[in-house]
VOPA-973878 format. One record per residue: residue number from 1; residue in one letter; chain; x, y, z of N, C-alpha, C in turn. Coordinates in Angstrom, 1 decimal. Layout:
BEGIN
+-----+------+-----+--------+--------+--------+--------+--------+--------+--------+--------+--------+
| seq | type | mol |    nxx |    nyy |    nzz |   caxx |   cayy |   cazz |    cxx |    cyy |    czz |
+-----+------+-----+--------+--------+--------+--------+--------+--------+--------+--------+--------+
| NUM |    a |   A |      X |      Y |      Z |      X |      Y |      Z |      X |      Y |      Z |
...
+-----+------+-----+--------+--------+--------+--------+--------+--------+--------+--------+--------+
***
This chain:
BEGIN
+-----+------+-----+--------+--------+--------+--------+--------+--------+--------+--------+--------+
| seq | type | mol |    nxx |    nyy |    nzz |   caxx |   cayy |   cazz |    cxx |    cyy |    czz |
+-----+------+-----+--------+--------+--------+--------+--------+--------+--------+--------+--------+
|   1 |    m |   A |  150.3 |   23.8 |  250.4 |  149.2 |   23.2 |  249.9 |  149.2 |   23.6 |  248.5 |
|   2 |    t |   A |  149.0 |   22.7 |  248.0 |  149.3 |   22.9 |  246.5 |  147.8 |   23.8 |  245.5 |
|   3 |    i |   A |  147.8 |   24.6 |  244.6 |  146.8 |   24.9 |  243.9 |  145.6 |   24.1 |  243.6 |
|   4 |    e |   A |  145.7 |   22.7 |  243.7 |  145.0 |   21.8 |  243.3 |  144.2 |   21.6 |  244.4 |
|   5 |    e |   A |  144.9 |   21.0 |  245.9 |  144.3 |   20.9 |  247.2 |  143.4 |   22.4 |  247.8 |
|   6 |    i |   A |  144.1 |   23.6 |  247.2 |  143.2 |   24.6 |  248.0 |  142.0 |   25.1 |  246.9 |
|   7 |    q |   A |  141.9 |   24.4 |  245.7 |  140.6 |   24.6 |  244.4 |  139.8 |   23.5 |  245.2 |
|   8 |    n |   A |  140.0 |   22.2 |  245.4 |  139.3 |   21.2 |  246.0 |  138.8 |   21.5 |  247.5 |
|   9 |    q |   A |  139.3 |   22.4 |  248.2 |  138.7 |   23.2 |  249.7 |  138.1 |   23.7 |  249.0 |
|  10 |    i |   A |  137.8 |   24.3 |  248.3 |  137.0 |   25.5 |  247.9 |  135.9 |   25.0 |  247.0 |
|  11 |    v |   A |  135.8 |   23.9 |  246.3 |  134.8 |   23.4 |  245.9 |  133.8 |   22.4 |  246.9 |
|  12 |    d |   A |  134.6 |   22.0 |  247.9 |  133.8 |   21.4 |  249.0 |  133.4 |   22.4 |  250.0 |
|  13 |    e |   A |  133.6 |   23.6 |  250.0 |  132.8 |   24.6 |  250.9 |  131.7 |   25.1 |  250.1 |
|  14 |    f |   A |  131.8 |   25.4 |  248.3 |  130.4 |   25.7 |  248.1 |  129.6 |   24.5 |  248.0 |
|  15 |    s |   A |  130.1 |   23.2 |  248.6 |  129.3 |   22.2 |  248.1 |  128.2 |   22.1 |  249.0 |
|  16 |    m |   A |  128.4 |   22.6 |  250.2 |  128.1 |   22.8 |  251.2 |  126.5 |   23.9 |  251.7 |
|  17 |    l |   A |  126.6 |   24.6 |  250.7 |  125.8 |   25.8 |  250.9 |  124.6 |   25.4 |  249.6 |
|  18 |    d |   A |  123.5 |   25.3 |  250.2 |  122.5 |   25.0 |  249.0 |  122.0 |   26.2 |  248.2 |
|  19 |    d |   A |  121.7 |   27.3 |  248.1 |  121.9 |   27.8 |  247.0 |  122.8 |   29.2 |  246.8 |
|  20 |    w |   A |  122.0 |   29.9 |  245.4 |  123.4 |   31.0 |  245.0 |  123.0 |   31.4 |  246.0 |
|  21 |    m |   A |  121.8 |   32.3 |  247.0 |  121.8 |   33.0 |  247.6 |  123.1 |   33.1 |  248.7 |
|  22 |    d |   A |  123.1 |   32.0 |  249.3 |  124.3 |   31.6 |  250.1 |  125.3 |   31.7 |  249.7 |
|  23 |    k |   A |  125.7 |   30.9 |  248.5 |  126.8 |   31.5 |  247.9 |  127.5 |   32.7 |  247.7 |
|  24 |    y |   A |  126.4 |   33.5 |  247.1 |  126.7 |   35.2 |  247.2 |  127.3 |   35.7 |  248.5 |
|  25 |    a |   A |  126.1 |   34.9 |  249.5 |  126.9 |   35.6 |  250.9 |  128.3 |   34.9 |  251.0 |
|  26 |    y |   A |  128.6 |   34.5 |  251.0 |  129.7 |   33.4 |  251.0 |  130.9 |   34.2 |  250.3 |
|  27 |    l |   A |  130.9 |   34.6 |  249.4 |  131.7 |   35.1 |  248.5 |  131.9 |   36.5 |  248.9 |
|  28 |    i |   A |  131.1 |   36.9 |  249.5 |  130.7 |   38.8 |  250.6 |  131.7 |   38.5 |  251.6 |
|  29 |    e |   A |  131.5 |   37.5 |  252.4 |  132.5 |   37.3 |  253.7 |  133.4 |   37.3 |  253.1 |
|  30 |    i |   A |  134.4 |   36.3 |  252.1 |  135.2 |   36.3 |  251.6 |  136.1 |   37.5 |  251.7 |
|  31 |    g |   A |  135.3 |   38.3 |  250.9 |  136.0 |   39.6 |  250.5 |  135.9 |   40.7 |  251.5 |
|  32 |    n |   A |  134.9 |   40.5 |  252.5 |  134.6 |   41.5 |  253.7 |  136.1 |   41.0 |  254.7 |
|  33 |    g |   A |  136.7 |   39.6 |  254.5 |  137.7 |   38.9 |  255.3 |  139.3 |   39.1 |  254.7 |
|  34 |    m |   A |  138.9 |   39.7 |  253.5 |  140.2 |   40.1 |  253.0 |  141.2 |   41.1 |  253.7 |
|  35 |    a |   A |  142.4 |   40.5 |  253.9 |  143.7 |   41.9 |  254.1 |  143.2 |   43.0 |  253.7 |
|  36 |    p |   A |  143.4 |   44.2 |  254.3 |  143.5 |   45.5 |  253.2 |  144.6 |   45.3 |  252.0 |
|  37 |    m |   A |  144.4 |   46.4 |  251.1 |  145.6 |   46.5 |  250.2 |  146.0 |   47.9 |  250.8 |
|  38 |    d |   A |  147.4 |   48.0 |  250.5 |  147.8 |   49.2 |  250.8 |  147.7 |   50.2 |  249.4 |
|  39 |    e |   A |  147.4 |   51.4 |  250.2 |  146.2 |   52.4 |  249.3 |  147.9 |   53.0 |  248.2 |
|  40 |    a |   A |  148.6 |   52.6 |  248.6 |  149.6 |   52.9 |  247.5 |  149.9 |   51.8 |  246.0 |
|  41 |    h |   A |  149.3 |   51.0 |  246.5 |  149.2 |   49.8 |  245.3 |  147.7 |   50.2 |  244.7 |
|  42 |    k |   A |  146.9 |   51.0 |  244.6 |  145.7 |   51.2 |  244.2 |  146.1 |   52.4 |  243.1 |
|  43 |    t |   A |  146.8 |   51.8 |  242.2 |  147.3 |   52.8 |  240.9 |  146.5 |   52.0 |  239.5 |
|  44 |    d |   A |  146.9 |   52.8 |  239.0 |  146.3 |   52.6 |  237.5 |  146.9 |   51.9 |  236.8 |
|  45 |    d |   A |  148.4 |   51.1 |  237.1 |  148.8 |   50.1 |  236.7 |  148.5 |   48.7 |  237.1 |
|  46 |    n |   A |  147.7 |   48.9 |  238.5 |  147.7 |   47.9 |  238.9 |  145.7 |   47.5 |  239.2 |
|  47 |    l |   A |  145.4 |   48.4 |  238.3 |  143.8 |   48.7 |  237.9 |  143.6 |   46.9 |  236.9 |
|  48 |    i |   A |  142.7 |   46.2 |  237.2 |  142.2 |   45.2 |  236.2 |  141.5 |   46.2 |  234.9 |
|  49 |    k |   A |  141.9 |   45.8 |  233.7 |  141.1 |   46.1 |  232.7 |  140.1 |   45.1 |  232.3 |
|  50 |    g |   A |  139.2 |   45.5 |  231.7 |  138.2 |   44.3 |  231.4 |  136.8 |   44.1 |  232.8 |
|  51 |    c |   A |  137.0 |   45.2 |  234.2 |  136.1 |   45.0 |  235.0 |  135.0 |   45.8 |  234.6 |
|  52 |    q |   A |  134.0 |   45.9 |  235.1 |  132.9 |   46.8 |  235.3 |  133.2 |   47.6 |  236.3 |
|  53 |    s |   A |  133.6 |   46.8 |  237.5 |  134.4 |   47.7 |  238.7 |  135.2 |   48.1 |  238.9 |
|  54 |    r |   A |  136.0 |   48.4 |  239.5 |  136.9 |   48.4 |  240.0 |  137.9 |   47.9 |  240.5 |
|  55 |    v |   A |  139.0 |   46.8 |  240.7 |  139.5 |   46.1 |  240.9 |  141.1 |   46.1 |  240.6 |
|  56 |    w |   A |  141.4 |   45.8 |  241.9 |  143.4 |   46.1 |  241.7 |  144.2 |   44.6 |  242.1 |
|  57 |    f |   A |  145.0 |   44.3 |  241.5 |  146.1 |   43.0 |  242.0 |  147.1 |   43.5 |  242.0 |
|  58 |    y |   A |  148.2 |   43.4 |  243.0 |  149.2 |   43.9 |  243.4 |  149.9 |   42.4 |  243.6 |
|  59 |    a |   A |  151.0 |   42.3 |  242.8 |  151.9 |   41.0 |  242.8 |  153.1 |   41.2 |  243.2 |
|  60 |    e |   A |  153.9 |   40.6 |  244.0 |  155.3 |   40.9 |  244.6 |  155.9 |   39.2 |  244.5 |
|  61 |    l |   A |  156.7 |   39.2 |  244.5 |  157.6 |   37.7 |  244.3 |  158.6 |   38.1 |  245.3 |
|  62 |    r |   A |  158.2 |   37.1 |  246.8 |  159.5 |   37.2 |  247.7 |  160.8 |   36.9 |  247.9 |
|  63 |    d |   A |  161.3 |   36.9 |  248.5 |  162.5 |   35.4 |  248.9 |  162.8 |   34.0 |  248.5 |
|  64 |    d |   A |  160.9 |   33.6 |  249.1 |  161.3 |   32.2 |  248.9 |  160.5 |   32.0 |  247.7 |
|  65 |    g |   A |  161.0 |   32.7 |  246.8 |  160.4 |   31.9 |  245.4 |  159.3 |   32.3 |  244.7 |
|  66 |    r |   A |  158.1 |   32.4 |  246.0 |  156.8 |   32.6 |  245.4 |  156.2 |   34.2 |  245.4 |
|  67 |    l |   A |  155.0 |   33.5 |  245.1 |  154.4 |   34.9 |  244.4 |  153.4 |   35.4 |  245.2 |
|  68 |    y |   A |  153.3 |   36.4 |  245.8 |  151.9 |   37.0 |  246.9 |  151.2 |   37.8 |  246.2 |
|  69 |    f |   A |  150.2 |   37.7 |  246.3 |  148.8 |   38.8 |  246.0 |  147.8 |   39.7 |  247.2 |
|  70 |    t |   A |  147.6 |   41.0 |  246.7 |  146.7 |   41.7 |  247.4 |  145.9 |   42.2 |  246.3 |
|  71 |    a |   A |  144.8 |   42.4 |  246.9 |  143.3 |   43.0 |  245.7 |  142.7 |   43.8 |  246.7 |
|  72 |    d |   A |  141.9 |   44.5 |  245.7 |  140.5 |   45.0 |  246.4 |  139.5 |   45.3 |  245.3 |
|  73 |    s |   A |  138.6 |   45.9 |  245.5 |  137.6 |   46.0 |  244.9 |  136.3 |   47.1 |  245.3 |
|  74 |    d |   A |  135.9 |   48.1 |  244.5 |  134.4 |   48.5 |  245.1 |  133.1 |   47.6 |  245.0 |
|  75 |    a |   A |  133.5 |   46.6 |  244.9 |  132.4 |   45.8 |  244.8 |  132.4 |   44.8 |  245.7 |
|  76 |    i |   A |  131.4 |   44.1 |  246.0 |  131.5 |   43.3 |  247.5 |  131.6 |   41.7 |  246.4 |
|  77 |    i |   A |  130.7 |   41.9 |  245.6 |  131.1 |   39.9 |  245.1 |  132.2 |   39.9 |  244.4 |
|  78 |    t |   A |  132.5 |   41.1 |  243.7 |  134.2 |   41.1 |  243.1 |  134.8 |   41.2 |  243.6 |
|  79 |    k |   A |  135.2 |   41.5 |  244.8 |  136.1 |   41.6 |  245.7 |  136.1 |   40.3 |  246.3 |
|  80 |    g |   A |  134.8 |   39.7 |  246.7 |  134.9 |   38.1 |  247.0 |  135.5 |   37.1 |  246.0 |
|  81 |    i |   A |  135.2 |   37.4 |  244.8 |  135.7 |   36.6 |  243.9 |  137.2 |   36.9 |  243.7 |
|  82 |    a |   A |  137.7 |   37.4 |  243.8 |  139.5 |   38.5 |  244.2 |  139.8 |   38.0 |  245.3 |
|  83 |    g |   A |  139.1 |   37.8 |  246.3 |  139.8 |   36.9 |  247.3 |  139.6 |   35.4 |  247.5 |
|  84 |    l |   A |  138.7 |   35.0 |  246.7 |  139.2 |   33.3 |  246.2 |  140.4 |   33.4 |  245.1 |
|  85 |    l |   A |  140.3 |   34.1 |  244.1 |  141.6 |   34.0 |  243.7 |  143.3 |   34.1 |  244.0 |
|  86 |    i |   A |  143.2 |   34.8 |  245.2 |  144.2 |   35.1 |  245.9 |  144.4 |   34.1 |  246.9 |
|  87 |    r |   A |  143.4 |   33.4 |  247.4 |  143.4 |   32.2 |  247.9 |  144.2 |   30.9 |  247.1 |
|  88 |    v |   A |  143.7 |   31.2 |  246.2 |  144.5 |   29.8 |  245.0 |  145.5 |   30.3 |  244.8 |
|  89 |    f |   A |  145.9 |   31.6 |  244.7 |  147.3 |   31.5 |  243.8 |  148.6 |   32.3 |  244.9 |
|  90 |    s |   A |  148.0 |   32.9 |  245.8 |  148.9 |   33.5 |  246.7 |  149.6 |   32.9 |  247.3 |
|  91 |    g |   A |  150.9 |   33.2 |  247.2 |  152.0 |   31.7 |  247.9 |  152.4 |   30.6 |  247.1 |
|  92 |    q |   A |  152.3 |   31.0 |  246.0 |  152.5 |   29.5 |  245.2 |  153.6 |   30.2 |  243.9 |
|  93 |    p |   A |  154.1 |   29.1 |  243.3 |  155.4 |   29.3 |  242.7 |  155.0 |   30.2 |  241.3 |
|  94 |    p |   A |  155.4 |   31.0 |  240.8 |  155.0 |   31.2 |  239.6 |  155.0 |   30.7 |  238.4 |
|  95 |    k |   A |  155.5 |   29.5 |  238.0 |  155.1 |   28.1 |  237.1 |  154.0 |   27.8 |  237.2 |
|  96 |    d |   A |  153.9 |   26.9 |  238.9 |  152.6 |   26.8 |  239.1 |  151.7 |   27.7 |  238.9 |
|  97 |    i |   A |  151.6 |   28.7 |  239.1 |  150.6 |   29.6 |  238.8 |  150.5 |   29.4 |  237.5 |
|  98 |    v |   A |  151.2 |   29.6 |  236.4 |  151.1 |   29.8 |  235.2 |  150.5 |   28.5 |  234.3 |
|  99 |    n |   A |  150.7 |   27.4 |  235.2 |  150.5 |   26.2 |  234.7 |  149.5 |   25.4 |  235.1 |
| 100 |    a |   A |  148.5 |   26.8 |  235.9 |  147.5 |   26.0 |  237.0 |  145.9 |   26.0 |  235.9 |
| 101 |    n |   A |  145.6 |   24.7 |  236.2 |  144.1 |   24.6 |  235.3 |  143.0 |   24.8 |  236.5 |
| 102 |    l |   A |  141.9 |   26.1 |  235.9 |  141.0 |   26.6 |  236.6 |  139.8 |   25.7 |  237.3 |
| 103 |    d |   A |  139.9 |   24.5 |  237.6 |  138.3 |   24.0 |  237.4 |  137.7 |   24.5 |  238.0 |
| 104 |    f |   A |  138.0 |   24.8 |  239.3 |  137.2 |   25.2 |  240.6 |  136.3 |   26.0 |  240.0 |
| 105 |    i |   A |  136.4 |   27.1 |  239.2 |  135.6 |   28.0 |  238.6 |  134.2 |   27.4 |  238.3 |
| 106 |    d |   A |  134.6 |   26.3 |  237.2 |  133.1 |   25.7 |  237.0 |  132.7 |   24.5 |  237.5 |
| 107 |    k |   A |  133.4 |   23.8 |  238.6 |  132.8 |   23.1 |  239.8 |  131.9 |   23.9 |  241.1 |
| 108 |    i |   A |  132.2 |   25.0 |  241.1 |  131.1 |   25.7 |  242.2 |  130.4 |   26.3 |  241.4 |
| 109 |    g |   A |  130.3 |   26.1 |  240.1 |  129.0 |   27.2 |  238.9 |  129.6 |   28.2 |  239.3 |
| 110 |    l |   A |  130.5 |   29.2 |  239.7 |  130.5 |   30.4 |  239.3 |  130.4 |   31.4 |  238.0 |
| 111 |    t |   A |  130.9 |   30.4 |  236.7 |  130.6 |   31.1 |  235.8 |  129.3 |   31.2 |  235.4 |
| 112 |    q |   A |  128.6 |   30.3 |  235.7 |  127.2 |   30.2 |  235.4 |  126.0 |   31.1 |  236.1 |
| 113 |    h |   A |  126.4 |   31.5 |  236.8 |  126.2 |   32.5 |  238.2 |  126.3 |   33.9 |  238.0 |
| 114 |    l |   A |  127.2 |   34.2 |  237.6 |  128.1 |   35.5 |  237.3 |  127.0 |   36.3 |  235.8 |
| 115 |    s |   A |  127.0 |   38.0 |  236.1 |  126.2 |   38.6 |  235.0 |  127.6 |   38.1 |  233.5 |
| 116 |    p |   A |  127.4 |   38.5 |  232.5 |  128.2 |   38.5 |  231.3 |  129.7 |   39.4 |  231.7 |
| 117 |    t |   A |  129.2 |   40.7 |  232.2 |  130.0 |   41.8 |  232.8 |  131.0 |   41.4 |  233.6 |
| 118 |    r |   A |  130.4 |   40.6 |  234.6 |  131.5 |   39.8 |  235.8 |  132.4 |   38.6 |  235.6 |
| 119 |    s |   A |  131.6 |   37.9 |  234.6 |  132.5 |   36.9 |  233.6 |  133.7 |   37.5 |  233.7 |
| 120 |    n |   A |  133.1 |   38.5 |  232.6 |  134.3 |   39.3 |  231.8 |  135.7 |   39.7 |  232.6 |
| 121 |    g |   A |  135.1 |   40.3 |  234.2 |  135.8 |   40.6 |  235.2 |  136.7 |   39.5 |  235.2 |
| 122 |    l |   A |  135.9 |   38.4 |  235.6 |  136.6 |   36.8 |  236.1 |  138.0 |   36.9 |  235.4 |
| 123 |    l |   A |  137.0 |   36.9 |  234.0 |  138.6 |   36.5 |  233.2 |  139.8 |   37.3 |  233.2 |
| 124 |    s |   A |  139.6 |   38.5 |  233.3 |  140.4 |   39.6 |  233.5 |  141.2 |   39.5 |  234.5 |
| 125 |    m |   A |  140.6 |   39.1 |  235.7 |  141.6 |   39.1 |  236.5 |  142.4 |   37.8 |  236.7 |
| 126 |    v |   A |  142.3 |   36.5 |  236.4 |  142.8 |   35.5 |  236.2 |  143.8 |   35.6 |  235.0 |
| 127 |    k |   A |  143.4 |   36.2 |  234.0 |  144.2 |   37.0 |  233.0 |  146.1 |   37.4 |  234.0 |
| 128 |    q |   A |  145.3 |   38.7 |  234.3 |  146.7 |   39.3 |  235.1 |  147.0 |   38.4 |  236.1 |
| 129 |    i |   A |  146.9 |   37.8 |  236.7 |  146.9 |   37.0 |  238.0 |  148.6 |   36.0 |  237.0 |
| 130 |    k |   A |  148.0 |   35.5 |  235.9 |  148.8 |   34.6 |  235.0 |  150.0 |   35.5 |  234.5 |
| 131 |    y |   A |  149.6 |   36.6 |  234.2 |  150.1 |   37.6 |  233.1 |  151.3 |   38.1 |  234.6 |
| 132 |    y |   A |  151.2 |   38.2 |  235.7 |  152.4 |   38.6 |  236.5 |  153.1 |   36.9 |  236.9 |
| 133 |    a |   A |  152.4 |   36.1 |  236.8 |  153.3 |   34.8 |  237.3 |  154.1 |   34.2 |  236.5 |
| 134 |    l |   A |  153.7 |   34.9 |  234.6 |  154.5 |   34.3 |  233.7 |  155.9 |   36.0 |  233.7 |
| 135 |    a |   A |  155.6 |   36.6 |  234.4 |  156.4 |   37.8 |  234.1 |  157.7 |   37.6 |  235.1 |
| 136 |    y |   A |  157.1 |   37.0 |  236.6 |  158.3 |   36.5 |  237.4 |  158.9 |   35.1 |  237.3 |
| 137 |    a |   A |  158.3 |   34.3 |  236.5 |  158.3 |   33.1 |  236.2 |  160.2 |   32.6 |  235.8 |
| 138 |    g |   A |  160.5 |   33.9 |  235.2 |  162.2 |   34.0 |  234.6 |  163.1 |   34.4 |  235.6 |
| 139 |    k |   A |  162.8 |   35.1 |  236.7 |  163.0 |   35.7 |  237.8 |  163.5 |   34.4 |  238.9 |
+-----+------+-----+--------+--------+--------+--------+--------+--------+--------+--------+--------+
***
C-alpha cells in the first residue's frame, strides 16, 4: 500500500469517530497496539528532540530497500501519534518517505486538537522520520 492510500484509510477511520474524546481513545488504542520496541534501541541517539515526553524512533533499512520503524513513548497520546506515523511510513521506500505530503494530519484535525507542545513533538517526529529517510535514500 502506498503512503497516500494509508493516509486515506486513516482519514476514513477518524471521520467515523464523532468527537475528540473518541479520537483520543482511538489514538491510545493505536499506541497500545504497537509492537514493543527493543530496549536496546531506547538510546539518546533515538530520542526525539523537541518532544515534551520521551519518544524514541528507530529506523532500519532492510534488504527489500524499504525503511522500517519502531517507536515508543512514555506518554499514551504521543505513543498513539507515533503509531500513526509508523503505520504511514514503515515499510515504505526512503524516497517515498522524503517526498510524502502529510495532509492526513490536518484532515483528521490532529494539529488543531493538540497542545502546542504536542504539536511541536509531532513536527519533531515527522522531521526525524524524514531525516532517517533522507539518510537512507542514497544507499
